C-alpha positions as CSV (number, residue, x, y, z in Angstrom):
1,X,137.3,115.4,149.5
2,X,134.2,115.9,151.6
3,X,131.5,118.5,151.1
4,X,132.5,121.5,153.3
5,X,129.0,123.0,153.2
6,X,127.5,119.7,154.5
7,X,130.2,119.8,157.3
8,X,129.1,123.3,158.2
9,X,125.5,122.0,158.4
10,X,126.5,119.2,160.7
11,X,128.5,121.5,162.9
12,X,125.6,124.0,163.3
13,X,123.1,121.2,163.9
14,X,125.2,119.3,166.5
15,X,126.1,122.4,168.4
16,X,122.6,123.5,169.3
17,X,123.9,127.0,170.3
18,X,125.4,129.9,168.4
19,X,128.7,129.2,166.6
20,X,131.2,131.7,165.3
21,X,132.4,131.5,161.7
22,X,136.1,131.5,163.1
23,X,135.5,128.2,164.9
24,X,133.9,126.6,161.9
25,X,136.7,127.7,159.7
26,X,139.2,126.1,162.0
27,X,137.1,122.9,162.1
28,X,136.9,122.5,158.3
29,X,140.3,124.2,157.7
30,X,139.2,127.1,155.5
31,X,139.4,130.9,156.0
32,X,136.8,132.5,158.2
33,X,135.4,134.5,155.2
34,X,135.0,131.2,153.2
35,X,133.2,129.6,156.3
36,X,130.8,132.6,156.5
37,X,130.1,132.4,152.7
38,X,129.2,128.5,153.2
39,X,126.9,129.5,156.1
40,X,125.2,132.2,154.0
41,X,124.7,129.7,151.1
42,X,123.1,127.2,153.5
43,X,120.8,130.0,154.8
44,X,119.9,130.7,151.3
45,X,119.2,127.1,150.5
46,X,116.9,126.7,153.5
47,X,115.0,129.8,152.5
48,X,114.5,128.9,148.9
49,X,113.5,125.3,149.5
50,X,111.1,126.4,152.3
51,X,112.6,123.8,154.6
52,X,111.6,123.4,158.2
53,X,115.0,124.5,159.4
54,X,116.6,128.0,159.2
55,X,119.9,129.4,160.1
56,X,119.9,132.8,162.0
57,X,122.6,135.2,162.8
58,X,123.0,136.4,166.4
59,X,125.6,139.1,166.7
60,X,128.6,137.5,165.1
61,X,127.5,133.9,165.5
62,X,125.2,131.7,163.6
63,X,122.6,129.1,164.9
64,X,120.3,126.4,163.4
65,X,116.6,126.9,164.5
66,X,113.3,125.5,163.4
67,X,111.2,127.6,161.0
68,X,108.8,129.8,163.0
69,X,105.7,128.7,161.0
70,X,106.1,125.1,162.3
71,X,105.9,126.1,165.9
72,X,102.4,124.7,166.6
73,X,103.4,121.3,165.1
74,X,106.5,121.1,167.2
75,X,104.5,122.0,170.3
76,X,102.1,119.2,169.6
77,X,104.8,116.6,169.1
78,X,107.1,117.7,171.9
79,X,104.0,118.3,174.2
80,X,105.3,121.8,175.2
81,X,103.3,124.2,177.2
82,X,102.7,127.6,175.6
83,X,104.9,130.1,177.3
84,X,102.9,132.7,179.1
85,X,103.2,136.0,177.3
86,X,105.3,138.8,179.0
87,X,103.2,141.2,181.2
88,X,103.1,144.8,180.3
89,X,105.5,145.6,183.2
90,X,108.0,143.0,181.8
91,X,107.8,144.4,178.4
92,X,108.4,147.9,179.7
93,X,111.5,146.8,181.8
94,X,112.8,144.7,178.9
95,X,112.6,147.8,176.6
96,X,114.4,150.0,179.2
97,X,117.1,147.4,179.4
98,X,117.4,146.8,175.7
99,X,117.6,150.5,174.7
100,X,119.8,151.7,177.5
101,X,122.1,148.7,178.4
102,X,124.0,148.0,180.5
103,X,121.7,149.5,183.1
104,X,121.3,149.1,186.9
105,X,118.1,148.2,188.7
106,X,118.0,151.7,190.1
107,X,118.1,153.2,186.6
108,X,115.2,150.9,185.5
109,X,113.2,151.9,188.6
110,X,113.9,155.6,188.0
111,X,112.6,155.4,184.5
112,X,109.4,153.4,185.4
113,X,108.9,154.9,188.8
114,X,108.2,151.6,190.6
115,X,110.2,148.7,192.1
116,X,111.4,146.3,189.4
117,X,113.1,143.5,191.4
118,X,110.5,140.9,190.7
119,X,110.3,141.7,187.0
120,X,114.0,141.7,186.5
121,X,114.2,138.4,188.3
122,X,111.5,137.0,186.1
123,X,113.2,138.2,182.9
124,X,116.5,136.8,184.0
125,X,114.9,133.3,184.8
126,X,113.3,133.4,181.2
127,X,116.8,134.1,179.8
128,X,115.9,137.5,178.2
129,X,118.1,139.6,180.5
130,X,121.4,138.7,182.3
131,X,123.9,140.3,184.7
132,X,126.7,142.0,182.7
133,X,129.0,143.0,185.6
134,X,129.0,145.6,188.3
135,X,129.2,149.4,188.3
136,X,132.2,151.0,189.9
137,X,130.2,152.9,192.4
138,X,129.5,152.6,196.1
139,X,127.7,149.3,196.7
140,X,128.9,148.1,193.3
141,X,125.3,147.7,191.7
142,X,124.7,145.0,189.2
143,X,124.5,145.9,185.5
144,X,121.9,144.2,183.4
145,X,121.7,143.7,179.6
146,X,119.9,141.6,177.1
147,X,120.9,138.0,176.1
148,X,121.3,136.2,172.8
149,X,117.9,134.4,173.7
150,X,116.4,138.0,173.6
151,X,117.7,138.5,170.1
152,X,116.4,135.1,169.1
153,X,112.9,135.6,170.6
154,X,112.5,139.0,168.9
155,X,114.1,137.9,165.7
156,X,117.0,140.5,165.8
157,X,120.4,140.0,164.4
158,X,121.9,142.4,167.0
159,X,120.9,145.1,169.3
160,X,121.5,147.7,166.6
161,X,118.5,146.3,164.7
162,X,116.0,147.4,167.5
163,X,113.3,149.7,166.0
164,X,114.0,153.3,166.6
165,X,112.3,154.9,169.7
166,X,109.3,157.3,168.9
167,X,110.0,161.0,169.1
168,X,110.4,162.0,172.9
169,X,107.8,164.1,174.7
170,X,110.5,166.8,174.9
171,X,110.5,167.4,171.2
172,X,106.7,167.6,171.2
173,X,106.7,170.1,174.1
174,X,109.4,172.3,172.4
175,X,107.4,172.4,169.1
176,X,104.3,173.5,171.1
177,X,106.3,176.2,172.8
178,X,107.8,177.4,169.5
179,X,104.3,177.6,167.9
180,X,103.1,179.7,171.0
181,X,106.0,182.1,170.6
182,X,105.4,182.8,166.9
183,X,102.1,184.5,167.2
184,X,103.6,186.8,169.8
185,X,106.5,187.7,167.5
186,X,104.1,188.4,164.7
187,X,102.0,190.8,166.7
188,X,105.1,192.7,167.7
189,X,106.0,193.0,164.1
190,X,102.6,194.3,163.2
191,X,102.7,196.9,166.0
192,X,106.2,198.2,164.9
193,X,105.0,198.5,161.2
194,X,101.9,200.6,162.3
195,X,104.3,203.1,163.9
């Protein structure tokens, strides 16, 4: 009988894109839970042996990728151009989409206060944002959300793993207002006690 872990490795390598454990389970004729166990064992093997390959989880799928620390060497061999970093505007739009998805262009523009057509187009071209359907409103505006490539680039297992947003300005303002109110209340109490 052949080595099922090696078969899982071959499937992930040959696929080149994320694969769900269910599909792997069908291919090697095991239960999905056993397929996932084999994938996790492989992930552990690569990590312990500090190999040049890693397996990452993207939502409910798994994909084989090169280890991040070897990116410079890979670029040299493949003669890849360094990707230009995202502009501040692109990062802002990406954050608005990631934390509020699915969103319309109008929503992003309302949050940022400027036109975002060009930036959304650029993020779509880079494969970080994609169309997720249309909103059932007049004009049926497009809805945008992040992609699996976004998760891969930011090393996230799923959208739920995004870091929490900092406390909003509203909370800060309400704290300031409550602090202003307290001294007034204290002075009223003092006046009443004098009487």
